[in-house]
C-alpha positions as CSV (number, residue, x, y, z in Angstrom):
1,M,8.2,-40.7,80.6
2,E,6.5,-38.0,78.6
3,I,4.8,-38.7,75.3
4,K,7.3,-36.6,73.3
5,E,10.2,-38.7,74.7
6,L,8.3,-41.9,73.9
7,V,7.5,-40.9,70.3
8,N,11.1,-39.8,69.7
9,Q,12.3,-43.2,71.1
10,Y,9.8,-45.5,69.3
11,G,8.8,-43.5,66.2
12,I,5.2,-44.6,66.2
13,I,3.2,-44.9,69.4
14,G,-0.4,-45.8,70.0
15,V,-2.5,-43.9,72.5
16,I,-5.7,-45.3,74.0
17,S,-7.8,-42.1,74.4
18,S,-10.4,-40.0,72.6
19,Y,-9.4,-38.0,69.5
20,K,-11.1,-34.9,68.2
21,S,-10.1,-33.5,64.8
22,N,-9.6,-29.7,64.6
23,L,-10.7,-29.4,61.0
24,D,-13.1,-26.6,60.3
25,L,-15.9,-28.3,58.5
26,N,-17.2,-25.1,56.8
27,K,-14.0,-24.7,54.8
28,T,-13.2,-26.3,51.4
29,V,-10.3,-28.7,51.0
30,L,-8.6,-25.9,48.9
31,E,-8.8,-23.5,51.9
32,L,-6.9,-25.8,54.2
33,K,-3.2,-25.2,54.7
34,I,-1.9,-28.2,52.8
35,N,1.5,-27.9,51.1
36,K,1.7,-29.4,47.6
37,L,-2.1,-30.1,47.7
38,N,-2.2,-32.4,44.7
39,D,0.7,-34.5,45.9
40,A,-0.7,-34.7,49.4
41,L,-4.1,-35.9,48.0
42,K,-2.5,-38.4,45.9
43,M,-0.5,-39.7,48.8
44,V,-3.6,-40.3,50.9
45,E,-5.5,-41.7,47.9
46,L,-8.0,-38.9,47.4
47,P,-9.1,-37.6,44.0
48,D,-8.2,-34.1,42.8
49,N,-11.8,-33.2,42.2
50,I,-12.6,-32.9,45.9
51,I,-10.6,-29.7,46.4
52,N,-13.7,-27.4,46.0
53,L,-15.9,-29.5,48.2
54,R,-16.7,-28.4,51.8
55,L,-15.4,-30.7,54.5
56,K,-18.9,-31.2,55.9
57,D,-19.9,-32.7,52.6
58,L,-17.2,-35.4,52.7
59,S,-17.5,-38.9,54.1
60,I,-15.9,-39.7,57.5
61,N,-13.1,-41.8,55.8
62,D,-12.3,-38.8,53.5
63,L,-12.1,-36.5,56.5
64,V,-9.6,-38.8,58.2
65,K,-7.5,-38.8,55.0
66,I,-7.8,-34.9,54.8
67,D,-6.8,-34.7,58.4
68,L,-3.7,-36.8,57.6
69,A,-2.9,-34.7,54.5
70,T,-2.9,-31.5,56.6
71,K,-0.2,-33.0,58.8
72,L,2.1,-34.5,56.3
73,N,4.7,-31.7,56.7
74,N,4.7,-31.8,60.5
75,D,7.7,-33.5,62.3
76,I,5.3,-35.0,64.8
77,M,1.9,-36.1,63.3
78,I,-1.1,-36.7,65.6
79,I,-4.0,-38.6,64.0
80,G,-6.9,-40.6,65.4
81,N,-10.1,-42.5,65.2
82,L,-8.8,-44.7,62.4
83,F,-10.6,-48.0,63.4
84,N,-14.1,-46.6,63.4
85,S,-13.6,-44.2,60.5
86,L,-12.0,-46.5,57.9
87,N,-12.8,-49.8,56.4
88,S,-10.2,-52.6,56.8
89,K,-8.6,-52.1,53.4
90,E,-8.2,-48.3,53.9
91,L,-6.9,-48.9,57.5
92,E,-4.2,-51.2,56.1
93,F,-3.3,-48.6,53.5
94,I,-3.0,-45.9,56.1
95,K,-0.9,-48.1,58.3
96,K,1.5,-48.8,55.4
97,L,1.6,-45.1,54.6
98,L,2.4,-44.2,58.3
99,L,5.1,-46.8,58.4
100,K,6.6,-45.4,55.2
101,L,6.4,-41.9,56.6
102,N,8.2,-43.0,59.7
103,K,10.9,-45.1,58.1
104,E,11.7,-43.0,55.0
105,Y,10.9,-39.5,56.1
106,N,11.7,-39.8,59.8
107,K,8.2,-38.6,60.8
108,K,7.2,-39.2,64.4
109,I,3.6,-40.4,64.7
110,V,1.1,-40.5,67.5
111,I,-2.1,-42.5,66.7
112,I,-5.0,-42.0,69.1
113,D,-7.7,-44.6,69.1
114,N,-10.0,-46.5,71.5
115,N,-9.4,-49.8,69.7
116,V,-6.2,-51.7,70.2
117,Q,-6.5,-53.3,66.8
118,T,-5.5,-50.0,65.2
119,F,-2.0,-50.5,66.6
120,F,-1.5,-54.0,65.3
121,N,1.6,-54.2,63.0
122,L,2.1,-50.4,63.5
123,S,3.0,-49.3,67.0
124,K,5.6,-50.7,69.3
125,K,4.4,-48.9,72.4
126,I,0.8,-48.5,73.7
127,I,-0.1,-45.8,76.1
128,V,-3.4,-45.4,78.0
129,M,-4.2,-41.8,78.7
130,Q,-6.9,-40.0,80.6
131,N,-7.2,-36.3,81.4
132,K,-3.8,-35.7,79.8
133,S,-2.0,-38.0,82.1
134,I,-0.5,-41.4,81.4
135,L,-2.3,-44.2,83.3
136,Y,-0.5,-47.2,81.8
137,E,2.0,-48.1,79.1
138,T,3.1,-51.4,77.6
139,D,4.7,-52.9,74.5
140,D,2.8,-56.2,74.7
141,F,-0.6,-56.7,73.1
142,Y,-1.0,-59.7,75.4
143,D,-0.6,-57.7,78.6
144,D,-3.6,-58.4,80.8
145,N,-3.4,-55.0,82.5
146,L,-3.9,-53.2,79.2
147,Y,-7.4,-54.7,78.9
148,K,-8.4,-53.2,82.2
149,Y,-8.7,-49.9,80.3
150,V,-9.9,-51.0,76.9
151,R,-11.7,-53.9,75.2
152,C,-9.7,-56.9,74.3
153,P,-9.6,-57.8,70.6
154,K,-11.3,-61.0,69.6
155,I,-8.1,-62.6,68.3
156,I,-6.2,-62.1,71.5
157,E,-9.3,-63.2,73.5
158,F,-9.4,-66.4,71.5
159,I,-5.7,-67.2,71.8
160,K,-5.8,-66.5,75.6
161,Y,-8.8,-68.8,75.8
162,V,-7.2,-71.6,73.9
163,N,-3.9,-71.3,75.9
164,K,-5.5,-71.0,79.3
165,D,-4.6,-74.6,80.4
166,N,-1.4,-75.1,78.4
167,K,0.2,-73.2,75.5
168,R,-1.0,-74.5,72.2
169,L,-0.8,-71.4,70.0
170,E,1.7,-68.6,69.7
171,N,0.7,-65.0,70.6
172,N,-0.3,-63.8,67.1
173,I,-2.0,-60.6,66.2
174,D,-2.4,-61.5,62.5
175,I,-5.3,-63.7,61.6
176,Y,-3.4,-65.5,58.8
177,E,-0.6,-66.4,61.2
178,L,-3.2,-67.7,63.7
179,I,-4.7,-69.9,61.0
180,K,-1.2,-71.3,60.2
181,D,-0.5,-71.9,63.8
182,I,-3.8,-73.7,64.3
183,Y,-3.0,-75.9,61.4
184,R,0.4,-76.7,62.6
185,S,-0.9,-77.5,66.1
186,V,-3.5,-79.9,64.7
187,T,-1.2,-81.8,62.3
């Protein structure tokens, strides 16, 4: 299946690959083609006073947000490198924003990252790509074949280790659910 078909079917898909932003770092925020600039900045939680700053003077997490702001009017939004560019609080905010854009505004979203944790509670389909071809696709974060291409997150590694002899814990991707599950299994 082609990526366009997958994103139309699932709404939000995760792609394990490298992402390179196409922002011109010599431009200011004001020079970028962003419709309703002040509303877009507010939506991605950036202050209005950055509009005259050059992109090369912004932090990496601000650049990710600016990249997202430039794509808010696209039907299919392609963003990436969220895990290494944002702290956990900002990553959770962007995930909620992307889910809202998908559900309320029917935006189709492709997230490109090399870390599977970016797709937790966001993507229903994960695709591994290399040289513009799909190597593998899955909808299960506990799929062993997925981790032949990318590093396994610690939470999944832990649950697989605990469950290697017999199943004691549920397949969770949320740390709080894991803690509750451990508590239930001990008592």
